[in-house]
N, C-alpha and C positions, 0 to 999 in steps of 0.2 A: 504494500500500500504506500501511496505517496505521502511525503511530509506536507503539512499545511501551515501556511504563514499568514498572519494578518499584516497587510502592507498599508492599509488605509482604515482609519476609524474616525467617526465624527458623530457629534450630537448637537442638535439645536439646544438653546436654552429651553427648559420646560417651564411653561407659564400659561396663563390664559391668553390665547392668540385669537381674539374674535375677528380680526381683520385678515387672518391667513386661512386659506382653503387647504384641503388635502393636497391639491396639486402644488400649492405654494410650499408647504412643508416638505413634500417629497422632493421638490427642486432644491430646497435648502440643504437637505441631508445628502442628496446625491452629489451636488456640486462641491459640498464640503468634503465628502469622503474622497472624491476624485482629486481634489487639490491636496489633501493630506497625503495621498499616495504618491504625489509628485507627477501625476499624469497631466498631459496637456488636454486630453479629452478621454472619453470612455471607450475608445475604439477597441481596446484589448479585452473588454468584458464579453464573455461567451455565454453566461447564464445569470439569471437573477431570481431572487426569492423575495416576495413582497408580503410583509406581515401587517395585518390590520384586523381590528375587531368591530369597530363601530361605524364604518362608513355607510352601512346600510341604513342607519338612522338619519343619515344626511342625504339619502336618495340614491346611493350607488351600491348595488349588490354585485356579486359574481366577478366580473373582470376588473377588479379594483386596481391592481397594479398596472395593468395594461392601459387603463384610462388615465391614470396619473402620470404615466410616462409618455403619453402621446405628444404633449408640447415639447418635451425634451428630444424626442425622435425628430419631430418636424424641424427643430432648430439645429439639428446635427450634433447635439450634445450627447445623445445616447444612440448607440449603433442600431440600425434597422434589423429586424427579424430575430432579435435576441429573445429567446423564450423567457417568460416570467411566470413563476409558479406562485399562486396566491396561498397564503398560510394563515390559519386562524386557530389558536389554541388558548384562548383567554389570556391571562397575564403572562403566559409562557410563549406567546406568539413569536416575538422577535428572536427568542433563543432558538425556536424551531427553525426559523428562517436561516439563522446563522449556521445551525447544524446541517441544514440542507446544502448550503453553500460549501461547507467543509467536506461533505460527502462527494460533491462534484469533483473536488480536487483529489481527495484521497483515492477515489475510484479510477482516476486518470482520464475521466471523460473530458475535462477541460483544464486549462491552466489558470484562469482568472474567473472568479465568480463573485457576485454581489449579493449582499443581504441588506434589506431596508425594512424598517419598522416605523409606522406612522399612525397616530391617532389624535382625534379631537373629541374631547369629552365635554368641555365647557361650551355651552350654547346659551347666550344671554336671552334668547327668545323662547327657550323651552321651559316648560313646567319642571321644577325640581324632581317631581315624581317620575317624569319621563327618563331623567338621567339615572335615577335609582333602578328603574326597570331594565336599563341597558345592562347593568351589572348582573341582574338576575339570569341573563342568558348564559352565564358561566356555571350553572348548576343544572341538575336533572329536572326539567320542567314537565316531563311526562309523568314522573312519580315524585312530585315535590314533597308530598307528605312523608315519604320515606326519610328524606334528609331531616325534616323537622323532628320526626320521631327519634332519630338517632341523637340529636342534640338534647331533646327533652329527657331522654334516658340518661345521658351523661350528666346533665344538670341535676337530676334527681340523686345520682350517685354522690355528687360533691356538695349537696345541700343548697343548690341554686335553682333558679327557674330560668327557662329559656323563653323570652318574650320579645320577639321581633317587633319593631315599630316602623311606621310608615315614614318617619323623618330621617331615615338612614338606610344604607344598603344592608341587605341580609348578611353580606360578608363581614361587616363590622360585628354583628351579633355572633357569628360563628367563631371569629377570632377571639372575641371576648369570652365566650364559653370555654374555648380551649385554654385560654389563660387562667380562668377560674379553676378548671380541673387541675392544671399544673400547680397552682397555688395550694389547692387542697391536698394534692399528693406529695408535693416536695417542699412546701413552705415558701415558695416564691412569693415576693411581695410586689405590691403596686409601685413602691418606691424603686425597686429594681427595674421595672419597666420604664419608669420615668428617667432613670439614670441612662438607659440606652437611648431614649428619645433625646435627652438633652445633649448627649455626646454627638448624636447624628446631626442635630441642629447646629452644633458647633462646626462640624465638618462642612455642613451646607453653607455656613457663613463664609467659608473659604473657597467656595466653588462658584465661579461666575455663570455656570450652566444651571444652577439650582433654582427651583421655583421660589423657595424660601431662603434668603441669604441673610439670616439673622440668628443670633444665639437665643436659646430659651433655657434659662437656668432651671435646675432640677425642681425647685419649689414651684416655679411658674408652670412647669409641666403638670405637677400634681394639682395645682389650683385651677387649671384650665377647664373649660366646659366639658362636662361628662358626656361622652357619646354612648357608650354601653359599658357598664362596669366590667373590668377596671380601667377601661380605655378612655383617656381624655382626648380632646381634639389634637393636642400636640403629639400624641402617640399614633396618629392615623394619617395615612397618605392623603394629600389634597387632590382636588379636581383640577385638571389642567390639560394642555395640549403639547405636542412635540413630535420630533422625528429623530431617528438615529440610523446609522449605516456602518457597514464594514465591507472591505474588499479583502478577499483571501486569494492566495495564489499557491502554486506548487514550488517545491524547492528548486526544480530545474528552471522555472521562470524567474525565480528570485535571483539566480546567479547572473542573469542578464541585466539586472537593474543597476542603478548607480550605487556607489559605495554608501552614500547617505541613506538611500532607501533600504539597502541591506542592513545597515546599522540600526535602523528604526524598526525593522521587522520583528514581530513577536510570534513565536511558534505556538501552534495549537497542539498541546500535548495530549489532551483527552477531551471527549465530549460524550455525554450519556443522557438518556431520557428514561424515566420510569413512569408507570401509569398508576393512577389511584384506584382504591377499592373501599368498600365499607369495612374498615378495620376495627379491631377491638381498641378501646381507649388506651390500653396499656401496651399495644403493639407498636414497634417503631414505624415511623412514617415512610412514605415513598422516597423522601429525600435521602434517607439512609441507604436505600438501594441504589439510587442514582449516584450518590457520592462514592460508594464503594466501587461501583463499576468504573467511575472516572479515575479513582486512585489506582485501581488495578491496571487500567489502560496506560496511565502515565508512569507507573512503576514507582510511585511515591506514596506518602501517607500524610495525614493531617498536620503533623509537626513540620512538614516541609513547606507548608503554605505561608507566605509572607504577608499577603493582603487579600481580603475577600470582599465581595459584594453579595450581600444576602438579601433575599426578597422580604423586606420588612413593610408589607402593606400596613401592618401595625407593629408596634415595638415589641410585642410578645414574640413575634417571629424570629427576631435576632436571638433571643434567649433560647428558643426551642431548636432552631436550626444549628446553633453552635453545638448543641448536644448531638443532633442527628449527624452532623458532619465530622464529629470526633474531635472538635476543638476542646471539649471538656466532657466530663462524665455526665450520664443521664441524671437529670434532677439538679445539676450544678450550674445550669445556664444563668440563672438569676444572679448568683454570687459571682460568677465569672464575669458577666457584663458589669456589675456594680463595682468590681475590683479595679476596673480600668483596663482589663486585659484586651478589650477590643477597641480601646481608644488610642490616641496618639502615643507612640512609643510603647504601646502595650505588647503583649505576647503576639497577638495577631490583629492588627488594625482592621476593623470591619466597617464597611460603608463609608469610606473616605469621601465619597461623592456627596454625602449627606443622607444616603439611603432614600427609600421611597418617601419617608415621612418628611424629608426636607427637600431633596432633589426634585421630587414629584413622580407621578405615576400615570402618564398617558399610556394606557394598557398595552397597545400594540407596538409601542416603541421601547418599552422598559428594558427588555432583555438586552437589546443592542446598546442601550445607554450604559448598562452595567459593563458590557464588553469595552465600551469606550473608556470608562473610568479605569479599568484594569490595564488596558493598553497604555493609557496615559501614565499610569503609575510605573509600569514596567519599562517604559521608555525614559523614565526619570524626568517627566515634563509636567508634574502635578503641582509645581510651585509650593505655596505654603502648606499644603496638605500632603506633600510628598513623603512616602514611606521610604526610609533609608535602605538602600541596597536590596530593593525588592526584586526577587528572581521569579517566584511562582505566585500566580494570582488565581483565585478560584471564584467562580460565579455560581450562585444557586438561585434559580428562578422558577417559582411555582405558578400554576395557572388553574383556575376553576376550582370547583369543590365537589368531591365525592365523599359523602359522610364526613368523617372527622379529619380529612386531609384533602390535599389538592387533587385535581383530576390528572395533572401532568406535572412533572418536575424535570428541569434541566440542570445539570451540573457540568461546567466547562472549566478546564484547567489550561492556563496559558503560561508560557515561560519566555523570559528574556534571556537569550544566550549571553554569557559574560565572557 
């Protein structure tokens, strides 16, 4: 199998972009990644993967990527006749697109492949309920009651109730109940969740691409408006828009590029996906499976990871995924995060981008924005949030919900050759 390298990576700022269309955001991400790769144009691109979740709510279903690239083709900025595969996998969408592009290279089918992820969630003209319903598409809507029953049973076990409300997405309630169960079983505290959130808002204040570029002290996180106990607003990802992209190539193609391009290339050491199921509350999550597959493929372990981007749609996720990915023992995630182990100069800095709670979470773009942050770190180009001597970076990106876990999980490991 062929070696795979990231030679271009880009993300727009994540924010509310009411004046930008899907075509505008696609253009921004595409031109940005081509420039980052040092290409004059995209003529070398042989295949493309386009990730998106919500364009149907704006009137365009089916051929989403093809439609958004039409202006770029007409202007000679994107080569004609390049196939585009449309990808949708809830919050893991962009990671699936990236993995598809990597498979293009690994299989030897082509030498250069593109992955793009784009989404617009903020709509100033839409009823907030419409936005909340968009997120509901990431769960089983044929047998919705089964999901609700699973959470009610888990809530009864830990002495809580599961009471979804119309003023928030169901996902916030599912994450909140998972946090409550963890608190009941292991003694995790709301303050530990707040410590992780505060740390990520600090990282976000250093990231010009972040939606929230301000610090939130721990006590302010605790005092913020309650969304669904134990989650306050500062512990939850905001509504916003954005796009991100990556260009990957083969080792043979890389040899023909300039010394500067070769020096900035980042190797894809491993990528893995796992699927969700209705698991027992005490059974490890699907991210444990994806993580182990990725470690095995890369030939390394958790202690080798220098920096990680973890899917913190809420701040409980960082605590839980630190356990599932082997950064700490099961049940120890709260203390691990509270100790500063995932902060600046910690054992393994996590979510140096600000994470989803600060950087933002335009669903179809999120996974590639995490790749962008890791590539930036491994290149040594992260400025004030730079992790010293980072060699291995890990991305964990979950999507959708099946019972007590996600429907899909991506784990990707990148390495900067030293």
